[in-house]
C-alpha positions as CSV (number, residue, x, y, z in Angstrom):
1,M,16.9,145.5,135.6
2,S,15.1,148.8,135.8
3,P,15.8,151.5,138.4
4,E,12.4,150.8,139.8
5,A,13.3,147.1,140.3
6,F,16.3,148.1,142.4
7,A,14.2,150.5,144.4
8,I,11.7,147.7,145.2
9,R,14.5,145.3,146.1
10,D,16.1,148.0,148.4
11,H,12.8,148.7,150.1
12,A,12.3,144.9,150.8
13,F,15.9,144.7,152.0
14,E,15.3,147.6,154.5
15,L,12.2,145.9,155.9
16,V,14.0,142.6,156.4
17,S,17.2,144.1,157.8
18,G,15.3,146.3,160.2
19,S,13.1,143.6,161.5
20,G,15.5,142.1,164.0
21,L,14.6,138.5,162.8
22,F,18.0,137.8,161.3
23,Q,21.7,138.0,162.3
24,T,22.8,138.6,158.8
25,V,20.9,140.3,155.9
26,K,22.4,140.8,152.5
27,N,21.0,142.4,149.3
28,S,22.9,140.4,146.8
29,I,23.7,136.8,146.1
30,V,26.1,135.3,148.6
31,Q,28.3,132.4,147.4
32,Q,28.5,130.6,150.7
33,M,27.9,131.4,154.3
34,E,29.5,129.7,157.2
35,P,27.2,128.5,160.0
36,G,27.6,129.9,163.5
37,D,26.8,133.4,164.5
38,Q,25.7,134.4,161.0
39,F,22.4,132.4,161.2
40,P,19.6,133.0,160.9
41,A,20.4,134.8,157.6
42,A,18.4,136.3,154.8
43,T,19.4,137.4,151.3
44,V,17.1,139.7,149.3
45,F,17.8,139.9,145.5
46,L,16.4,140.5,142.1
47,L,15.6,137.3,140.2
48,R,14.1,138.5,136.9
49,E,12.1,141.3,135.4
50,V,9.7,140.9,132.4
51,R,8.3,143.9,130.6
52,V,5.3,143.6,128.2
53,P,3.7,146.5,126.3
54,D,1.1,148.5,128.2
55,G,-1.5,149.0,125.4
56,D,-0.4,149.2,121.7
57,A,3.3,148.5,121.4
58,N,3.7,151.0,118.5
59,H,1.6,153.9,119.7
60,G,3.1,156.8,121.7
61,E,6.0,156.6,124.1
62,P,7.1,153.1,125.2
63,R,5.0,152.0,128.2
64,F,5.4,148.7,130.0
65,V,3.7,146.5,132.5
66,N,6.6,145.1,134.6
67,D,6.5,141.8,136.4
68,L,9.5,141.7,138.8
69,T,10.4,138.5,140.7
70,L,12.0,139.4,144.0
71,G,13.9,136.6,145.7
72,V,14.4,136.0,149.4
73,V,16.6,133.2,150.6
74,I,16.3,132.4,154.3
75,T,18.9,130.1,155.9
76,I,18.7,128.9,159.5
77,D,20.8,126.6,161.6
78,S,19.2,124.3,164.2
79,G,20.6,121.8,166.5
80,D,17.3,119.9,166.5
81,Q,16.7,118.1,163.2
82,N,13.0,117.4,164.2
83,R,12.1,121.1,164.6
84,L,14.1,122.4,161.6
85,E,11.2,122.3,159.1
86,S,8.7,124.1,161.4
87,V,11.3,126.7,162.5
88,L,12.2,127.5,158.9
89,A,8.5,127.8,157.9
90,D,8.0,130.2,160.8
91,Y,10.9,132.4,159.6
92,T,9.5,132.3,156.1
93,N,6.0,133.2,157.0
94,R,7.2,136.1,159.3
95,T,9.3,137.5,156.5
96,I,6.5,137.3,153.9
97,N,4.1,139.0,156.3
98,L,6.7,141.6,157.1
99,I,7.0,142.6,153.5
100,L,3.4,142.3,152.3
101,T,1.9,144.1,155.3
102,D,4.0,147.2,154.9
103,P,1.8,149.9,153.5
104,D,4.7,151.8,151.9
105,F,5.9,148.7,150.1
106,V,2.6,147.8,148.6
107,A,1.7,151.4,147.8
108,D,4.3,151.6,145.0
109,L,3.0,148.5,143.3
110,E,-0.1,147.6,141.3
111,G,-0.2,144.2,142.8
112,I,1.4,141.0,144.0
113,V,0.8,138.6,141.1
114,G,2.6,135.5,142.4
115,L,4.3,134.0,145.4
116,S,6.1,130.7,145.6
117,E,8.0,129.1,148.4
118,S,10.4,126.1,148.6
119,Q,12.5,124.5,151.3
120,S,15.7,122.5,151.1
121,F,17.7,120.8,153.8
122,P,21.2,120.2,152.5
123,P,23.5,118.1,154.7
124,S,26.2,120.0,156.5
125,G,28.1,117.4,158.5
126,E,27.4,117.7,162.2
127,T,25.0,120.7,161.9
128,Y,21.5,120.6,160.5
129,Y,20.5,123.7,158.5
130,G,17.6,124.6,156.3
131,E,17.1,127.0,153.4
132,A,13.8,128.5,152.2
133,R,13.5,130.3,148.9
134,V,10.6,132.8,148.4
135,E,9.9,134.2,144.9
136,M,7.5,137.1,145.0
137,T,6.3,138.5,141.7
138,V,5.2,142.1,141.9
139,Q,3.7,144.3,139.2
140,Y,4.1,147.9,138.3
141,R,4.2,150.2,135.2
142,T,7.0,152.2,133.6
143,K,7.1,154.6,130.7
144,F,9.8,156.2,128.7
145,E,8.9,159.7,127.6
146,P,10.7,160.9,124.5
147,L,13.7,163.1,124.9
148,V,12.9,166.4,123.1
149,E,16.2,168.3,122.5
150,D,14.5,171.5,121.1
151,D,11.3,173.2,121.9
152,F,8.5,173.3,119.4
153,L,8.3,177.1,119.0
154,R,6.9,177.8,115.6
155,T,4.4,176.2,113.2
156,R,4.3,177.3,109.5
157,I,1.2,176.3,107.6
158,T,0.5,176.8,103.8
159,T,-3.0,176.4,102.6
160,R,-4.9,176.9,99.4
161,P,-8.4,175.9,98.3
162,I,-8.5,172.3,97.1
163,N,-10.6,173.0,94.0
164,H,-8.4,175.9,92.9
165,P,-4.8,174.8,92.5
166,D,-3.8,178.1,90.9
167,A,-5.2,180.2,93.8
168,P,-2.5,182.0,95.8
169,A,-1.2,180.2,98.8
170,I,-2.2,181.4,102.3
171,R,0.8,181.2,104.6
172,T,0.4,181.3,108.4
173,T,3.0,181.2,111.1
174,I,2.0,180.4,114.6
175,N,4.4,181.2,117.4
176,H,4.2,179.1,120.5
177,R,5.1,180.6,123.7
178,Q,6.5,178.2,126.2
179,P,5.6,178.8,129.9
């Protein structure tokens, strides 16, 4: 993943963790959480990043259009099985609105190119809990400027008239001053 991808993930994590909506907020995949005082919980993570050439692939420095899929998993615990779906949908919508309405978050992006949501309700014995998964695909650009280890300080040019191969060569040296 690119450094820009981690910066985007970290920004979304800061928004979610600072919202006060969740008891627990993590910025990496959690193997398993125990119900109780940890719910509601949110996990913000990077799912995948796809880079395609921006313009001609073999012209100039490498430039890419990046499609980053950011994942958010929301887990809630509810004593009422009948309200579980609507409560989970409310947490999901509030989280999406929190991220997408932040002007600083969207300012660093070219756009939001996809958003998908899913819900699951795994059995947990005596407790009912639900999990929502949000996959948000954002787009931005990156480029890799070449590493120049030495300065281009001098140019030497040798010229002679094309129709007179025996003519003496004219040699010119141009010194470039770097600011």
